[in-house]
Every structure is written in C-alpha cells, then in structure tokens.
N, C-alpha and C positions, 0 to 999 in steps of 0.2 A: 504494500500500500504506500503510495507516494505521500511523503510528509515533507513540508517545508516549515522550518522553525526560524523565525526572525529574532534578532537581538540587536542591542546597540542603540536603541532609541533613548531619548532623554530630553532635558531642557538646556538650552544654550541661549546666549545673547546674540543679537545681530552681529554678523561677522565671524561667528564661531564656526567650529567644525565638528562633525560627527562621522563615525563609520558604522554603517549598518551591516549586519551579517545575516546570511540565510543558510542554515545547515540543511542539506537535502538528504533524504532517505528514499531508497528504491527508485531514484532517478539520478543520473550523473549530470553534474552541472555543465560538463563539456560535451554532452551528447545531445542536448536539446537547446532550444531557444529559451532564455530565461530573462527576467527583468524585474523592475520595480514599478509599482503603481501607488499613487498617493490618493487618499480620500480625505476630504474635509467635510465636517458635519454639515448637512443640508445641501451638499453638492455631490455630484457624481464622482466616480473614480477617474483619475487622470494618469495616463502612462507617462513615466518619467524617464526611464532608461531601459534599453534592452541589449543583450549580448547574445549574438547568434552562435550556433554550433560552430560555424567557421571562424568565430572570433571577431566578427564585425560588431561595432558598437554604434548605437544611435541614441539620441537624447531629445527630450522636449526642448524647444527653443528657450524656455524660461530657465533652464538649468545648464545648458551647454556652456562649457568652459569653467564651470564651478563644481560639477558633479562628475565622478568617474565610476563606471561600473567595471568590476573585475571578477575573476574567479580563481579559486585555489583548488586545483584539481586534486592534489594530494589529500586535502581535507574535505573535498566535495562540498565546498562552500562558495556562495556568491556574496560579493560585497558591493556596497555603494558608499563611496567616499564623498562626503558633502563638505564643501568649503564655502567661505563667504556667505554663510546662511542669512537668509532674509526672513522676516516674519511671515511672508506668504508661503514659505516652505512648511509651515505648521500643518500637521495632519497625521493620519495613520498611514504608515508605509507597509505595503504588502509585497512580499516576494511572490513571483508568479512564474509558472512553467508552461510552455506550450510544446506539446509532444509531437505534433505534426505540422508541417508547413501549410499555409503561410504563418509566420510569426505575427501575432496580433497584439502583443503585449503593449505596444505604444498606443493602441486603441483601447487599452484597459480590458482586453479579453484574453483569457487563458484557460487552460484545462485544469490547472491546479493552483491553489492559493495557500499561502501561509495564514497565520492567525493575526498578523499585523503587529507593528511596534510603533509606539507614539513618539512623534518628534514635535517639540514645542520650541519656537524661536521667539524670544521676547525682544522688544525694541528698547 
C-alpha cells in the first residue's frame, strides 16, 4: 500500500527557510512523477512543484527561483527546499505521487497523497 508521510513543516518569519520531506513506502521516488501541492483554507489545492521520473523539475511561477524540489533515492524521500518565504506560502503542503503519465501534479491531481504538513509564514 502506497504511503507518503510528510514532515518538516513549521512556523517561520518572512524571508525564512524550511525543508519539507516526504518519506515514501511501496513507491520509489525515482520511479514515478512526484511533487508538492499546497492548500489554503477556503481555497483549492495548488500545484507547487513536480519532479518527473526522468529528473525534470517544474514549478509554479509564484515559487520559481525560491523553491527547489529534490529526491534522495537512497532514503526514498522527496524534499522541497523553500527559501525567501512569503506569507502567501502559508498553507498545508501535501506530497503527491502520480503513477502513470501524464504527470498532473502541477494541476493538483495525483493518484496518491500524503496527510499534509502545515507551513505558516508570518510577516
């Protein structure tokens, strides 16, 4: 059974940094398209970043240049490095896995989801 377990969320001030992690079970992070999706209360989910099986990365324009998605194959873990954080980054971040192409993570669609980790950025 595929399991995605996020960690690393927390509260930071504007300009701060956080690293989110997603430990995967029964799915290899380098075998499928995976990514991160953010949800804000009262709003829909928004795709933030994706990392394809081939290693290509794509980002939402709002985070490009400040966020980096990566994977640790040895630990079967996906990461999201977030720098220069802004209050609008506040939300619950979900790890997502898409097992078959096309990869729809940036459209906030996926086959599997983690339970989410909260990120709060204060001004």
